[in-house]
Structure formats: structure tokens, C-alpha cells
N, C-alpha and C positions, 0 to 999 in steps of 0.2 A: 682505651683501645689503641692498638698499634697495628697500622697496615702498611706492609711493604709491597711496593709495586715496582720492581727492578730497582731504579735508582731514585725512587719516589716514596719517601717514608713520612707518614703522618702519625703524630702524637696528639690525642685528644685529652685535655685537661688544662690545668693551670700552668701558665708558662714559666712562672718562677720556679715551680716544684719540678717540672719536667726538664727545664734546662740543666738542672743539676744532675741529672741522669746521664748526660752526654759526656764522653770522655773530654778531659783536658786537652788543650792544644790540638783539636781534631778538626776544626772548622777553618776554611779558606776566607770566606766572605760571608757577611750578615747583611741581610736587608730587613729593616723593621719598620713597620707602619704602625706604631703604638697609638693608644687611645689619644685624642687631641683634647678630650674633656670640653668639647663644645656643645653638647646635647643639653640646652637649657631652655627648650620649648620655643625657640626662635622659628622663623618662617623664611623661605626662600622661593625661588621660581625655578620650576622644572618643566620643560616642554610646554610652557604657556599657563601653567597652573601653579598655584600657591601650595607649597608642601611645607611640613614640618622638618627641620633640620635635624631632629633627634635621631641618633643612629642605633641606640640601644642602651640597655642598663650599664654595660660595660664602658660607656662613654659619658657618663654622668657624673656630677657632683664633685669635680676635683677641687678641693681647696688647695691652697699653695702648699700647705705641709703634705697633703697626700700626693700630690703630683710629684713632689720633690722625693719622697720615699719610695714611691712606686718606680719611678724612673731610675733612681740610685740602685735599687735592688736588682733589677733585670740586667742593667747595664754593668753591675759588678759581676754577675754570673757570666755574662757573655765575654767579659774580658778574659776570664780564665778558659773559656772554650775556644777562643780564637788561637790559630797558630801564631808564632812570633811575628810574622810578616803579613798577618791577616788585617783585613779592613771591615769597617762597618759603615753602612748608610742608613741614615734615620730620617723618616719624612715627617713634616709637620708644618703648622701654621704659627702665628703669634701666640696662640693659645697654649702651646706646650713647647715649642722649640727652644726657647731661652733657658727653661729648665733643663731640657736634654743637654744643652750646651755646657751649663754649670756642671752637671754630673760628669760629663765627658772629661772636662778638665781636672776636675777632683779626682777622677779615677786614673789619671795618667795616660789617657789616650791623646794622640796628636791630631789635632783637627787640621784636615788638608784643605778643603773647599766648603764653601756654602754654595750649593747649586739652586738657582731659582728656576724652578719649573713655570714657565708663562704658558697658561692654557690658551690656545688659539680660539677656543669656543666657550668662554666663561658664561655662567648663568647671570642674567641682569640683576641688578640691585633694585628691588622693588620699594625700598624705602625712600630711594633718592636723596639719602642723607649721608652716604658714604660713596667713595669710590668703588667701582666694581672689584670684587674679590677674585682675582684672576690669577693669582700665584700661589704656589706652595714652596716651602724651603726643604731642602735635603742636605743634611750635614754628612760629609765623607770624612772619616777619621781612621787612622790605623791604630793598631793595639800598642805599638811601642813608639817612644820618642825617637829612638836611635836605629831601629831595624827598618831598612827600606821595605816599601810596599809594592804590590804588583800594580803597574799602570801601563795599559797597552797604548801608549802615547801615539804611536805611528797610525793605528787603525782609527783612533778619534780624529786625528789630524786629516786622514783621508777621507773620512765621512763628512768632514767639515770643508770640502773644497780644497784640500792641501794647505789649510790655514789652521793655526791653533784653534782648538775648540774652546769656546768661552764657557763661564759658569752660568750662563743664562740659556736654558733649553725650552724652545718653543715647540710645543706639540699639543694635539687635541687630547681631551679627556677620554675616557673609556667609549669605545663604539659598540654599537649594537651587536655586532659580530663577535665580541668578547663576552656576551652575556646569554648566549644560546643554551647554556647549561644551567643558568639560574643567576641571579643577581646578589651582589653584595653592597651594602650602603656606602662603603669607603673604597670601593675596588679601584686599583691603580691599572693604567693602561699598560698592556704588553710592550708598547714602544719604549716607554720609561724604563722598564725592567730590562729590556734587551740592551739599551745602551749602558745601563749601570753594569750589568753582569759582563758585558763585553769589554768594559773599560777597565775593570780591576780584578778579573780572575782569569784562569786558563782552563781549557779543556780537561776534564777529569776531576776538577775541582769539587769540593763539597760546599754547597750554599745552604745556609740556614735562615729561615724566617720564623722568629718567635711569636709572631701575630699573623698567621698564615692567611686567615680569612679564607677566601674561595681560591687561594694558591696560585694566583698569578706569577708570583716569583718562582714556584715550582714549574710551571709550564715553560716559562722563559728559560729557565735553567736546564730542563730536559732537552729542549729544542736546541740549546746551544751546547749540548754535550757535557753538561754538569750534573752532579748528583745533587739531590735535594732532601732537606729535613725540614718539615713544617709543623708548627704547634698552634693549635687554636683551642679555645674552651668550648666553642659552639660546633657540635657534631653536624648540624644542618649545613653549615658552610664548608666543613671538610667534605661533606658528601658532594657538594658541587664541585669542589676541587677533584675528587675522584672521577666525577663524570667528565671534567675537562681532561683529565689524563688518560681516560679510556678513549676519548675523541681522537687523540693524537696517535693512537695505536694504529690507526689508519694511515698508511703512508701518504696518500693523496691529500687526506685532511691536514696532516702534519706539515706538508709542503706548503699548503695554501695558507695555513696560520702563520708559519715561519715568514713566508713572502709578506703578508700584511704586517707583521710584527716589525720587520725591517724596514717598511716603507714610512715615509714621513711627508705629509704634504709640502713642506718647506724644504725637502731633501735636495741635495746636489744631484744633478742629472748628467748623463752622459750621451753624446750622439755616437751611435754605432753605426759604422759606414763600411760597406763592402767595397773593395776595389782589387784590381788585378795586382799580381805580385810586383811587376815592374812600376806601376803607378804609385803603389804603396811605399816602395823603397824611395821614390822621388818625393813623395809628400813628405816623408820624414826627414829627408835630407833638407827641404826647404822649409819645413814648419808649416806646410799649408794643407789643409783638407778642403776638397770642394765637392759639391753635389748639385745636382740640377735644381734650378730655382723654380719650382712648381710642377704642375701636371702637364699632360701633353698639351693642354691648350695655352700654357705659358704663364699661368697666374701664379703668383708667389704664395707659398703655404707655410705658415709657422706653426709648429706643432705646440701644443700646451707643455709647458715645462722647459721651453727654450730660454727663458729668462733666467732660469736656474741652472743651466748647463755651464759646467766648469771643465769638462774633460771631452776628449775625442777618443773614441776606440776604433782602430783600424784593424780589418781582417780580410782574408782572402778565402772565400768559400767556407767560412766558419772556423778557419785554422789560422795560425800565426798571428794570434792576437796581441795588440800592444795597445796601451793607454797612455795618453799625454794630457796634461793640463792645458787649458787654452790660455792665451796671454792675457785675456779679459774675459770676464764672466758674461754669458749671455749675449755676445755681441758677434756681428758678422758683417762682411761686405758683399757688394754684388759685382761681380766681375763679368766681363764679355768673353765669348770663346776666344777672341784674338788675344785679350790680356793673358789669358791662361797659356795660350800658345806660345806667347812671348817669354813666358817662364818655364818653357820646356815640356808642359803637358799636351796631350792630344784629346780633348773632349770631343764627344761624337753626337750627344743627343739633344743639346739645347743651345739657344743664343746666349742665355745668361745662366750664371751659377752662383749659389751661395759659397762664400769663401770664408773659412775659419783659420785663424792662426793660432799655433799651439807652440809650447816649448819643447822642441825636440831633444834637449839635453836632459829632461827631467822625467823619464818614463816611470809610470806608476807601477810597482811590483804588485801583482794580484796573487793571492795564495791558494788558489786552486784552479784546476783545469776547467775552462768553460767551453762547453760545446754548443756553439752557436748555430751549427748545421741541423741540430734537432729542434729549432725553434721556428715558429712562423716568420715570414718576413726576413729570412736569413740574408737575403741578397738585396735589401732595400733599407736606406737610411731610417733609423728609428730612434726616438729618445727614450732612454731607460734610466731607472735609479741607479746610483753608484753602488747601492748596497747589493745590487745583482752580481757585483763582481768582487767584492772585498768582504772581509768578515767571515760569516758562515754561509756556505752555499749547499 
């Protein structure tokens, strides 16, 4: 069965057969979550209960010979479907990832990175005979040794506090909010696919997932303005994907899911601060941002996320928005009104102020117009995720 839903195409059946029906050199990026072949009757702990780790018949019984031939076959076909500058991301654990690596090298792909997804909420190891299994590996490779690949380096750097992003990504596993339309046993978090798709594709590109499951790749792709083709042999899982796709037809729900998908519990934060035009100009000139230290009673208030704050956003009435990196992450000083006056400012509301120093020569370029005047607390200092201001809004 083939179902087209705008830029959301699902194919039901065997991946190796259906992949061959796609035109050669037509795919910009592939994300693949192939069988790990770890369904061997083992047990794990989930929500305080012992559960079987078996995922389904499709994940059982991989002898070394079968694992090699299976991965070699689908990766061979994918190589021909990728555009010359296309890239592929493949997730796995030690059960399968080294076989995948071997196949990639034999087929002429160029391996770019091994991403370690560090789960911030791993399940406990109930046997107490091993370290907790808290990571998965994701291989990022491009089709050709010589043809450059797409990499949105600046966006990744901005998301990482204006520092080069490393190959270790810490983020939680799938949240309950991602399972409202049904569950898949190996479902990947939208946050993970958000970063992968944003890193190595552009708006309007076509993303392929040959083992689509409940279509997390497709939901992330569509919310980021990409086309999607997903293949899976289980109709029940594709039906979950269709329900998820129908859910984001509602603009309010789409905005809600996109916002949660962009957020990360360890994400870089921004202090949003309204000030008068002349004060804002002086703040930028001196590289100093200040705000009242506390409430009307004078007590100091530190907002959650302050320790992850790496930028300050200055605006006047929701307009004339500018973002600058702090000189030091999550730090501040307390100045008296008199000290601020000695620096040319004219504070009016309190005897003490929080002062943040920023790099006034390194303004962050934001790629879409942000209308702060339509949000609550427009004229009040507030901590917000950096992803609210860069990437896709």
C-alpha cells in the first residue's frame, strides 16, 4: 500500500524490495534505524518493572552471516538512491553497528562521524553485572569520498553556545508526549531527529527512512519543511505514523510539538531583556546588561536555567532585537545603583542589580523575525531556550 499525505509518503512492505522502486539519485538524506538483532529473550527494567527486551520477529536471530548480508543489501540500494552530495545516518548499538561500519566502507561511503547519543534517563541494569547501557551510536556518512556533503555547521555551533558541537549528544529518550498516537518498541526521540535533520539537510529536501516504524523521522522532517518517504513492513506501525501526521495538521498542535522537539533539558539558554532604546545602545557600547536583582522586597531571584545561560537578547518593546554571547556561561555580578551610575547608566527601580557581561563585537545572526511583543512577559526579563530564536521558528 502507498499513501501520500502532502510531502509524507509511506510504503508498506519489504524495505529491500521497495527501495529499488525509488528513482536513483533522488534522496538528499537517509536516516535508518535498522534491526539491532538483540531480541534474544533477555530482560530489562522499565518504569520499575521487569520486561522482556524482545522487540519482534524482525529483530531476532541474526547470525553474523545474516547480519552482514542483510545490512550489505539495503545499504547497497541506498547508495544508488542518494544524490551525489547525500548523506546517511544509521543508529545502532554494539550488536549491529560494527557490521554496518564494515558494509559502509566496502560500499564506498565516507564515514564522517560516530555520534554517541548519551541518554540522560537510561534504564537501570537489573543484573548488576554490567555498566548501565546508556548510549547508542549513530554513524554519519556521505555517499561519495570526494563530493562534499551538506552540513549546517553554524546552526549546530549556535545551538551549542557558540562552540563547536561535539560528537556526544546528551538528551533524554522518548517522552510520553511522543507516544500519544501509539507506541513503537524502538521509537527514537523527536529531539534526536530534529538535530540530525537540521544538521545535514535543507528546507525542501527529501528525507528517506527505510525502517520507518511509527515515522518519527517523517514527523520531524515535515515540521522542519522537508519531504518524507518512509518504508516499513508493519502496517500497524505505519498507521501510528499516519495518526501522528494527522495530529500535526492542527497548526496549534504542530507548533506545540515543534517547540517540544526543539527543547532539550541541557539546552543553551538566553536571557531576554527589554530596555529603552538609549539604554540598549549604551549596554551594547559597554558590553553590559543589567536587571533588577529580585522582587519588590529586594530578594535575589535566580530563574531555573540560569546556569546554562550563554546569551543575552536585548530588545525595546519587542522590536530591534539583538543577541550577544556572554563572556562567561551562567555567571553574573551584583552591582549597586551607584556603580551603574558611574558607568553612565541611570537605574531607577532598586538599590542592587544583576550585571551580565557580553561580547558586543560578536552579535548572533538570527534567521527569522521574532515578534516578542505578542508573547507574555514581553517587558520582563525572562530565560528562554536558544532554539526559540535560531533554526526553524
